[in-house]
C-alpha positions, 0 to 999 in steps of 0.5 A: 909927339913926345918932347924931343928932349925926352926922346933924346934922354930915352935913346941915350940911357938905352943906347949901347954906349951908355954905361949907366948900368941900368938893369935892362940887359936884353937888347930886344927888351930895351927896344920894347921899353923904348917903344912903350915909354915914348908912346906914353910920353907922346900921349901924356907929355906932362911925364918926364923920363929919368933913371934912379935906384929902386929898392924892392920889398925884399931889399933888392936894389936895381937901376930902373927907368921911370916916368914922373908926372901928374894925371889930370883926372877931372876938371874939378880936382887937382892933378894926381902926381905919380911915378911909373917905374919900369920893372927890370923884367918889363914888359913881361912884368907890370910896372910899379906905380907910386903916388907922390905922397904929400903930408898936407894931402894924405891918401884916403883910407881904405881906397880900393886902388891905392894902399897906405904906402901910395902903391897903385894896385889896380886890376889892370896891373894885376892882370898885366900881360904882354903884348896886350898891356902897355904903358899908355893904355894903363895910363888911360885906365888909371885916369878913369879909375882915379876920376871915379875914386879920387885918392886924396881928400876932396869933396868928390873923392868918394863919389863913384860915377854910376851914370854909364850904362853897363852895356857901354862899359868896357870889360876892364871898366866893369872889372874896375867897378867890381873890384871897387865894390868888393873892396868896399864890402871887404872893408865893411866886413872887416870892421864888423869882424873886428867888432865881433872879435872884440866882443868875443875877447870880452866874453873869453875874459868872463869865461876864464873868470867863471872857470876859475870860480868853478875850479875853486868850488870843485876844490872846496867840494873835493876837500869836503869830500875827503874830510867826510871820508875821514869821518866815515872811516873813524866812525867805522873803526869805532863801530867795529871796536864796539861790535868786537866788545859786544861779541866778547861779552856775549851781547848779540842784540841791541835789546841785550845791550840796553839791559846792562846799562841802567841810569842811577838817577834822572840826570844820568838817564838824560845823559844816556838818552842824549848820548844814544841820540848822538850815536844814532845820528852818527849811524845815520850819517854813515848810512848817508855816506854809503848812499851817496857813494852808491848814488842812491841820494843826490849830493844836494839832498845829502848835504841838506840831510847832513846839515840837519843831522849835524844841527840836531847832534850839536843840540844833544852834545850841548845838552850832555855838556850842560848836564855834566856841568850841573852835576859838577856844581851840585 
């Protein structure tokens, strides 16, 4: 039987003459609350009833009944202190159960039935349904859960009793085991996913660096392409000017062009030869530019040939400059 003092307290706060402004307004609801709470106090005399203000997560403030006490979950561990709050819609809404937090004895991380704030999240509460569910039955179920999964640091806190054959387990016990297994799997999966996300973040940084490098290379190639197009345009203009001059002088072939130009001496002949080679390389480069635009040659082959021709052209131009310098001194 529940302690007389507890019975008197419950009857007083739920009576019609009480003006404590509890958040239970329906008389039938108060009768159900009285029956469930006294049944809990009868089976667990260590719990004491009281009233207090409760603040929900959305900031709503209500005055609720609660029962505070400790569950002796095993002979080898300390009792688990907790408070059971009766929701303003009880028994149609599940009670709110909170562990009494102690800084010297913190809650185990990743506990399957207790979150970091100390709130109980057992399957019994999540599947709460009146009239099947009750406070006393919940307390018995919670005792079994915390016996298998002690919430605080303890030598036996991580031991899960697996000696019971499945055929002797109740449906709720089987559900509790399933939830615990799923919770452990989810914790392991979350750890693995965090590692993979960290690795992908490092890879993303590297890809951004490579993207920046590629962008710089493309900008450089675009600038070089514009420079080459400018050279081609200038060379084309010079070639057109030369062809117009040839037409104006009735010189229609390359062989006819060679006749009016005769070297006066060996140095002039060398200058004429190297200059011709220089201009012929310009023509070849122009042809290469056209071939690149039409896709006849690849860009790699194009750059290779241009470098070789530029080197040879530089050699011819240097020879012309050197011959002119020698002529000046002589």
